[in-house]
PQR file with spaces between the fields and no chain letter, atoms N, CA, C, O and H, PARSE charges and radii, in Angstrom:
ATOM       1  N    MET     1     -21.574   15.566   27.104 -0.4000 1.5000
ATOM       2  CA   MET     1     -21.769   16.558   25.955 -0.0000 2.0000
ATOM       3  C    MET     1     -20.434   17.232   25.571  0.5500 1.7000
ATOM       4  O    MET     1     -19.501   17.354   26.365 -0.5500 1.4000
ATOM       5  N    ALA     2     -20.416   17.696   24.180 -0.4000 1.5000
ATOM       6  CA   ALA     2     -19.297   18.262   23.674 -0.0000 2.0000
ATOM       7  C    ALA     2     -19.026   19.653   24.377  0.5500 1.7000
ATOM       8  O    ALA     2     -17.902   20.088   24.631 -0.5500 1.4000
ATOM       9  H    ALA     2     -21.174   17.597   23.535  0.4000 1.0000
ATOM      10  N    ASN     3     -20.183   20.263   24.644 -0.4000 1.5000
ATOM      11  CA   ASN     3     -20.018   21.660   25.289 -0.0000 2.0000
ATOM      12  C    ASN     3     -19.142   21.696   26.450  0.5500 1.7000
ATOM      13  O    ASN     3     -18.365   22.637   26.610 -0.5500 1.4000
ATOM      14  H    ASN     3     -21.095   19.909   24.438  0.4000 1.0000
ATOM      15  N    VAL     4     -19.226   20.671   27.317 -0.4000 1.5000
ATOM      16  CA   VAL     4     -18.383   20.651   28.602 -0.0000 2.0000
ATOM      17  C    VAL     4     -16.784   20.491   28.101  0.5500 1.7000
ATOM      18  O    VAL     4     -15.900   21.133   28.668 -0.5500 1.4000
ATOM      19  H    VAL     4     -19.857   19.906   27.186  0.4000 1.0000
ATOM      20  N    GLU     5     -16.516   19.649   27.076 -0.4000 1.5000
ATOM      21  CA   GLU     5     -15.172   19.644   26.688 -0.0000 2.0000
ATOM      22  C    GLU     5     -14.671   21.066   25.899  0.5500 1.7000
ATOM      23  O    GLU     5     -13.491   21.411   25.962 -0.5500 1.4000
ATOM      24  H    GLU     5     -17.234   19.128   26.615  0.4000 1.0000
ATOM      25  N    ILE     6     -15.493   21.711   25.290 -0.4000 1.5000
ATOM      26  CA   ILE     6     -15.274   22.899   24.707 -0.0000 2.0000
ATOM      27  C    ILE     6     -14.926   23.802   25.774  0.5500 1.7000
ATOM      28  O    ILE     6     -13.874   24.433   25.674 -0.5500 1.4000
ATOM      29  H    ILE     6     -16.452   21.431   25.238  0.4000 1.0000
ATOM      30  N    ASP     7     -15.779   23.972   26.933 -0.4000 1.5000
ATOM      31  CA   ASP     7     -15.745   24.742   28.053 -0.0000 2.0000
ATOM      32  C    ASP     7     -14.346   24.590   28.716  0.5500 1.7000
ATOM      33  O    ASP     7     -13.690   25.587   29.016 -0.5500 1.4000
ATOM      34  H    ASP     7     -16.634   23.459   27.014  0.4000 1.0000
ATOM      35  N    GLN     8     -13.899   23.315   28.941 -0.4000 1.5000
ATOM      36  CA   GLN     8     -12.752   22.997   29.421 -0.0000 2.0000
ATOM      37  C    GLN     8     -11.522   23.592   28.684  0.5500 1.7000
ATOM      38  O    GLN     8     -10.593   24.138   29.277 -0.5500 1.4000
ATOM      39  H    GLN     8     -14.432   22.505   28.697  0.4000 1.0000
ATOM      40  N    GLU     9     -11.600   23.437   27.319 -0.4000 1.5000
ATOM      41  CA   GLU     9     -10.754   23.886   26.458 -0.0000 2.0000
ATOM      42  C    GLU     9     -10.597   25.574   26.524  0.5500 1.7000
ATOM      43  O    GLU     9      -9.496   26.114   26.413 -0.5500 1.4000
ATOM      44  H    GLU     9     -12.355   22.993   26.837  0.4000 1.0000
ATOM      45  N    TRP    10     -11.628   26.189   26.684 -0.4000 1.5000
ATOM      46  CA   TRP    10     -11.644   27.460   26.803 -0.0000 2.0000
ATOM      47  C    TRP    10     -10.976   27.976   28.121  0.5500 1.7000
ATOM      48  O    TRP    10     -10.194   28.926   28.131 -0.5500 1.4000
ATOM      49  H    TRP    10     -12.522   25.750   26.773  0.4000 1.0000
ATOM      50  N    VAL    11     -11.335   27.296   29.194 -0.4000 1.5000
ATOM      51  CA   VAL    11     -10.695   27.533   30.536 -0.0000 2.0000
ATOM      52  C    VAL    11      -9.276   27.351   30.466  0.5500 1.7000
ATOM      53  O    VAL    11      -8.542   28.158   31.037 -0.5500 1.4000
ATOM      54  H    VAL    11     -11.971   26.523   29.186  0.4000 1.0000
ATOM      55  N    LYS    12      -8.742   26.240   29.738 -0.4000 1.5000
ATOM      56  CA   LYS    12      -7.352   26.111   29.672 -0.0000 2.0000
ATOM      57  C    LYS    12      -6.732   27.224   28.804  0.5500 1.7000
ATOM      58  O    LYS    12      -5.661   27.699   29.181 -0.5500 1.4000
ATOM      59  H    LYS    12      -9.337   25.584   29.275  0.4000 1.0000
ATOM      60  N    LEU    13      -7.278   27.657   27.738 -0.4000 1.5000
ATOM      61  CA   LEU    13      -6.756   28.651   26.941 -0.0000 2.0000
ATOM      62  C    LEU    13      -6.750   30.023   27.632  0.5500 1.7000
ATOM      63  O    LEU    13      -5.770   30.763   27.544 -0.5500 1.4000
ATOM      64  H    LEU    13      -8.149   27.271   27.432  0.4000 1.0000
ATOM      65  N    ILE    14      -7.881   30.362   28.336 -0.4000 1.5000
ATOM      66  CA   ILE    14      -7.856   31.603   29.080 -0.0000 2.0000
ATOM      67  C    ILE    14      -6.957   31.544   30.089  0.5500 1.7000
ATOM      68  O    ILE    14      -6.302   32.581   30.187 -0.5500 1.4000
ATOM      69  H    ILE    14      -8.677   29.761   28.407  0.4000 1.0000
ATOM      70  N    SER    15      -6.666   30.617   30.953 -0.4000 1.5000
ATOM      71  CA   SER    15      -5.687   30.591   32.019 -0.0000 2.0000
ATOM      72  C    SER    15      -4.207   30.735   31.293  0.5500 1.7000
ATOM      73  O    SER    15      -3.368   31.491   31.784 -0.5500 1.4000
ATOM      74  H    SER    15      -7.199   29.774   30.874  0.4000 1.0000
ATOM      75  N    GLU    16      -3.958   30.043   30.213 -0.4000 1.5000
ATOM      76  CA   GLU    16      -2.670   30.339   29.416 -0.0000 2.0000
ATOM      77  C    GLU    16      -2.531   31.701   29.139  0.5500 1.7000
ATOM      78  O    GLU    16      -1.499   32.274   29.489 -0.5500 1.4000
ATOM      79  H    GLU    16      -4.639   29.429   29.814  0.4000 1.0000
ATOM      80  N    ALA    17      -3.511   32.361   28.501 -0.4000 1.5000
ATOM      81  CA   ALA    17      -3.503   33.779   28.113 -0.0000 2.0000
ATOM      82  C    ALA    17      -3.174   34.613   29.298  0.5500 1.7000
ATOM      83  O    ALA    17      -2.368   35.539   29.204 -0.5500 1.4000
ATOM      84  H    ALA    17      -4.350   31.895   28.216  0.4000 1.0000
ATOM      85  N    ARG    18      -3.812   34.296   30.481 -0.4000 1.5000
ATOM      86  CA   ARG    18      -3.685   35.141   31.557 -0.0000 2.0000
ATOM      87  C    ARG    18      -2.274   35.152   31.941  0.5500 1.7000
ATOM      88  O    ARG    18      -1.660   36.190   32.193 -0.5500 1.4000
ATOM      89  H    ARG    18      -4.467   33.544   30.557  0.4000 1.0000
ATOM      90  N    SER    19      -1.755   33.942   31.982 -0.4000 1.5000
ATOM      91  CA   SER    19      -0.435   33.668   32.492 -0.0000 2.0000
ATOM      92  C    SER    19       0.708   34.364   31.549  0.5500 1.7000
ATOM      93  O    SER    19       1.856   34.577   31.940 -0.5500 1.4000
ATOM      94  H    SER    19      -2.254   33.099   31.778  0.4000 1.0000
ATOM      95  N    LEU    20       0.249   34.661   30.341 -0.4000 1.5000
ATOM      96  CA   LEU    20       1.081   35.353   29.310 -0.0000 2.0000
ATOM      97  C    LEU    20       0.955   36.859   29.599  0.5500 1.7000
ATOM      98  O    LEU    20       1.795   37.611   29.104 -0.5500 1.4000
ATOM      99  H    LEU    20      -0.684   34.487   30.023  0.4000 1.0000
ATOM     100  N    GLY    21       0.033   37.321   30.312 -0.4000 1.5000
ATOM     101  CA   GLY    21      -0.154   38.633   30.734 -0.0000 2.0000
ATOM     102  C    GLY    21      -1.215   39.340   30.051  0.5500 1.7000
ATOM     103  O    GLY    21      -1.324   40.553   30.234 -0.5500 1.4000
ATOM     104  H    GLY    21      -0.649   36.710   30.714  0.4000 1.0000
ATOM     105  N    PHE    22      -2.029   38.707   29.266 -0.4000 1.5000
ATOM     106  CA   PHE    22      -3.280   39.278   28.680 -0.0000 2.0000
ATOM     107  C    PHE    22      -4.243   39.732   29.754  0.5500 1.7000
ATOM     108  O    PHE    22      -4.449   39.091   30.784 -0.5500 1.4000
ATOM     109  H    PHE    22      -1.940   37.722   29.118  0.4000 1.0000
ATOM     110  N    LYS    23      -4.826   40.900   29.441 -0.4000 1.5000
ATOM     111  CA   LYS    23      -5.809   41.359   30.387 -0.0000 2.0000
ATOM     112  C    LYS    23      -7.204   40.796   30.105  0.5500 1.7000
ATOM     113  O    LYS    23      -7.504   40.412   28.975 -0.5500 1.4000
ATOM     114  H    LYS    23      -4.659   41.421   28.604  0.4000 1.0000
ATOM     115  N    LYS    24      -8.023   40.748   31.097 -0.4000 1.5000
ATOM     116  CA   LYS    24      -9.359   40.034   30.981 -0.0000 2.0000
ATOM     117  C    LYS    24     -10.212   40.546   29.870  0.5500 1.7000
ATOM     118  O    LYS    24     -10.932   39.815   29.190 -0.5500 1.4000
ATOM     119  H    LYS    24      -7.780   41.059   32.015  0.4000 1.0000
ATOM     120  N    GLU    25     -10.077   42.100   29.686 -0.4000 1.5000
ATOM     121  CA   GLU    25     -10.800   42.611   28.531 -0.0000 2.0000
ATOM     122  C    GLU    25     -10.255   42.096   27.248  0.5500 1.7000
ATOM     123  O    GLU    25     -11.060   41.727   26.393 -0.5500 1.4000
ATOM     124  H    GLU    25      -9.492   42.695   30.239  0.4000 1.0000
ATOM     125  N    GLU    26      -9.069   42.034   27.032 -0.4000 1.5000
ATOM     126  CA   GLU    26      -8.419   41.492   25.870 -0.0000 2.0000
ATOM     127  C    GLU    26      -8.952   40.189   25.562  0.5500 1.7000
ATOM     128  O    GLU    26      -9.461   39.924   24.472 -0.5500 1.4000
ATOM     129  H    GLU    26      -8.415   42.334   27.726  0.4000 1.0000
ATOM     130  N    ILE    27      -8.836   39.366   26.523 -0.4000 1.5000
ATOM     131  CA   ILE    27      -9.252   37.870   26.362 -0.0000 2.0000
ATOM     132  C    ILE    27     -10.805   37.686   25.982  0.5500 1.7000
ATOM     133  O    ILE    27     -11.137   36.856   25.136 -0.5500 1.4000
ATOM     134  H    ILE    27      -8.422   39.581   27.408  0.4000 1.0000
ATOM     135  N    SER    28     -11.740   38.501   26.649 -0.4000 1.5000
ATOM     136  CA   SER    28     -13.000   38.402   26.441 -0.0000 2.0000
ATOM     137  C    SER    28     -13.298   38.928   25.027  0.5500 1.7000
ATOM     138  O    SER    28     -14.126   38.348   24.323 -0.5500 1.4000
ATOM     139  H    SER    28     -11.470   39.175   27.337  0.4000 1.0000
ATOM     140  N    ALA    29     -12.631   40.026   24.598 -0.4000 1.5000
ATOM     141  CA   ALA    29     -12.919   40.562   23.236 -0.0000 2.0000
ATOM     142  C    ALA    29     -12.475   39.633   22.392  0.5500 1.7000
ATOM     143  O    ALA    29     -13.236   39.444   21.443 -0.5500 1.4000
ATOM     144  H    ALA    29     -11.959   40.497   25.170  0.4000 1.0000
ATOM     145  N    PHE    30     -11.335   38.875   22.412 -0.4000 1.5000
ATOM     146  CA   PHE    30     -10.957   37.935   21.525 -0.0000 2.0000
ATOM     147  C    PHE    30     -12.051   36.762   21.361  0.5500 1.7000
ATOM     148  O    PHE    30     -12.422   36.323   20.272 -0.5500 1.4000
ATOM     149  H    PHE    30     -10.716   39.029   23.183  0.4000 1.0000
ATOM     150  N    PHE    31     -12.508   36.327   22.625 -0.4000 1.5000
ATOM     151  CA   PHE    31     -13.342   35.363   22.510 -0.0000 2.0000
ATOM     152  C    PHE    31     -14.799   35.626   21.917  0.5500 1.7000
ATOM     153  O    PHE    31     -15.428   34.767   21.300 -0.5500 1.4000
ATOM     154  H    PHE    31     -12.207   36.684   23.509  0.4000 1.0000
ATOM     155  N    GLU    32     -15.239   36.862   22.167 -0.4000 1.5000
ATOM     156  CA   GLU    32     -16.396   37.403   21.594 -0.0000 2.0000
ATOM     157  C    GLU    32     -16.246   37.268   20.016  0.5500 1.7000
ATOM     158  O    GLU    32     -17.175   36.768   19.382 -0.5500 1.4000
ATOM     159  H    GLU    32     -14.728   37.560   22.669  0.4000 1.0000
ATOM     160  N    ARG    33     -15.163   37.679   19.408 -0.4000 1.5000
ATOM     161  CA   ARG    33     -14.872   37.664   18.086 -0.0000 2.0000
ATOM     162  C    ARG    33     -14.854   36.170   17.549  0.5500 1.7000
ATOM     163  O    ARG    33     -15.468   35.830   16.538 -0.5500 1.4000
ATOM     164  H    ARG    33     -14.408   38.085   19.923  0.4000 1.0000
ATOM     165  N    GLU    34     -14.141   35.368   18.275 -0.4000 1.5000
ATOM     166  CA   GLU    34     -13.941   33.924   17.953 -0.0000 2.0000
ATOM     167  C    GLU    34     -15.411   33.335   17.866  0.5500 1.7000
ATOM     168  O    GLU    34     -15.719   32.661   16.883 -0.5500 1.4000
ATOM     169  H    GLU    34     -13.642   35.643   19.096  0.4000 1.0000
ATOM     170  N    SER    35     -16.309   33.577   18.867 -0.4000 1.5000
ATOM     171  CA   SER    35     -17.569   32.979   18.886 -0.0000 2.0000
ATOM     172  C    SER    35     -18.478   33.394   17.752  0.5500 1.7000
ATOM     173  O    SER    35     -19.331   32.654   17.262 -0.5500 1.4000
ATOM     174  H    SER    35     -16.058   34.125   19.666  0.4000 1.0000
ATOM     175  N    LEU    36     -18.224   34.665   17.363 -0.4000 1.5000
ATOM     176  CA   LEU    36     -18.936   35.315   16.427 -0.0000 2.0000
ATOM     177  C    LEU    36     -18.587   34.622   15.167  0.5500 1.7000
ATOM     178  O    LEU    36     -19.508   34.251   14.440 -0.5500 1.4000
ATOM     179  H    LEU    36     -17.531   35.266   17.761  0.4000 1.0000
ATOM     180  N    GLU    37     -17.282   34.396   14.809 -0.4000 1.5000
ATOM     181  CA   GLU    37     -16.857   33.807   13.578 -0.0000 2.0000
ATOM     182  C    GLU    37     -17.434   32.228   13.580  0.5500 1.7000
ATOM     183  O    GLU    37     -17.848   31.736   12.531 -0.5500 1.4000
ATOM     184  H    GLU    37     -16.534   34.698   15.400  0.4000 1.0000
ATOM     185  N    VAL    38     -17.429   31.631   14.575 -0.4000 1.5000
ATOM     186  CA   VAL    38     -17.951   30.249   14.736 -0.0000 2.0000
ATOM     187  C    VAL    38     -19.415   30.337   14.365  0.5500 1.7000
ATOM     188  O    VAL    38     -19.859   29.541   13.537 -0.5500 1.4000
ATOM     189  H    VAL    38     -17.092   32.031   15.428  0.4000 1.0000
ATOM     190  N    THR    39     -20.152   31.198   14.887 -0.4000 1.5000
ATOM     191  CA   THR    39     -21.581   31.269   14.678 -0.0000 2.0000
ATOM     192  C    THR    39     -21.864   31.527   13.048  0.5500 1.7000
ATOM     193  O    THR    39     -22.743   30.951   12.405 -0.5500 1.4000
ATOM     194  H    THR    39     -19.791   31.845   15.559  0.4000 1.0000
ATOM     195  N    LEU    40     -21.106   32.330   12.621 -0.4000 1.5000
ATOM     196  CA   LEU    40     -21.217   32.652   11.227 -0.0000 2.0000
ATOM     197  C    LEU    40     -20.953   31.393   10.285  0.5500 1.7000
ATOM     198  O    LEU    40     -21.684   31.140    9.328 -0.5500 1.4000
ATOM     199  H    LEU    40     -20.392   32.797   13.143  0.4000 1.0000
ATOM     200  N    GLU    41     -19.883   30.652   10.626 -0.4000 1.5000
ATOM     201  CA   GLU    41     -19.458   29.421   10.016 -0.0000 2.0000
ATOM     202  C    GLU    41     -20.649   28.438   10.076  0.5500 1.7000
ATOM     203  O    GLU    41     -21.039   27.882    9.049 -0.5500 1.4000
ATOM     204  H    GLU    41     -19.288   30.858   11.404  0.4000 1.0000
ATOM     205  N    GLU    42     -21.233   28.221   11.287 -0.4000 1.5000
ATOM     206  CA   GLU    42     -22.174   27.242   11.510 -0.0000 2.0000
ATOM     207  C    GLU    42     -23.525   27.610   10.640  0.5500 1.7000
ATOM     208  O    GLU    42     -24.253   26.722   10.196 -0.5500 1.4000
ATOM     209  H    GLU    42     -20.916   28.673   12.121  0.4000 1.0000
ATOM     210  N    ASN    43     -23.755   28.855   10.466 -0.4000 1.5000
ATOM     211  CA   ASN    43     -24.797   29.291    9.703 -0.0000 2.0000
ATOM     212  C    ASN    43     -24.686   29.139    8.232  0.5500 1.7000
ATOM     213  O    ASN    43     -25.694   29.000    7.539 -0.5500 1.4000
ATOM     214  H    ASN    43     -23.164   29.576   10.827  0.4000 1.0000
ATOM     215  N    ASP    44     -23.296   29.166    7.658 -0.4000 1.5000
ATOM     216  CA   ASP    44     -23.029   28.872    6.422 -0.0000 2.0000
ATOM     217  C    ASP    44     -23.305   27.399    5.916  0.5500 1.7000
ATOM     218  O    ASP    44     -23.702   27.061    4.801 -0.5500 1.4000
ATOM     219  H    ASP    44     -22.477   29.279    8.221  0.4000 1.0000
ATOM     220  N    GLY    45     -23.002   26.606    6.999 -0.4000 1.5000
ATOM     221  CA   GLY    45     -23.022   25.101    6.813 -0.0000 2.0000
ATOM     222  C    GLY    45     -24.394   24.575    6.613  0.5500 1.7000
ATOM     223  O    GLY    45     -24.530   23.473    6.081 -0.5500 1.4000
ATOM     224  H    GLY    45     -22.680   26.881    7.905  0.4000 1.0000
ATOM     225  N    SER    46     -25.489   25.312    7.020 -0.4000 1.5000
ATOM     226  CA   SER    46     -26.893   24.773    7.040 -0.0000 2.0000
ATOM     227  C    SER    46     -27.696   25.224    5.814  0.5500 1.7000
ATOM     228  O    SER    46     -28.866   24.869    5.678 -0.5500 1.4000
ATOM     229  H    SER    46     -25.378   26.206    7.453  0.4000 1.0000
């Protein structure tokens, strides 16, 4: 499934962000904003 690939990408991005010194809260806030934008884009397409 595509979701598994996406999850692996997220995990990679998160670990990179952590290694750059981002805090967990900053990362989760970023991903909440990103997933909101993705949801809005998907709704536009239909």
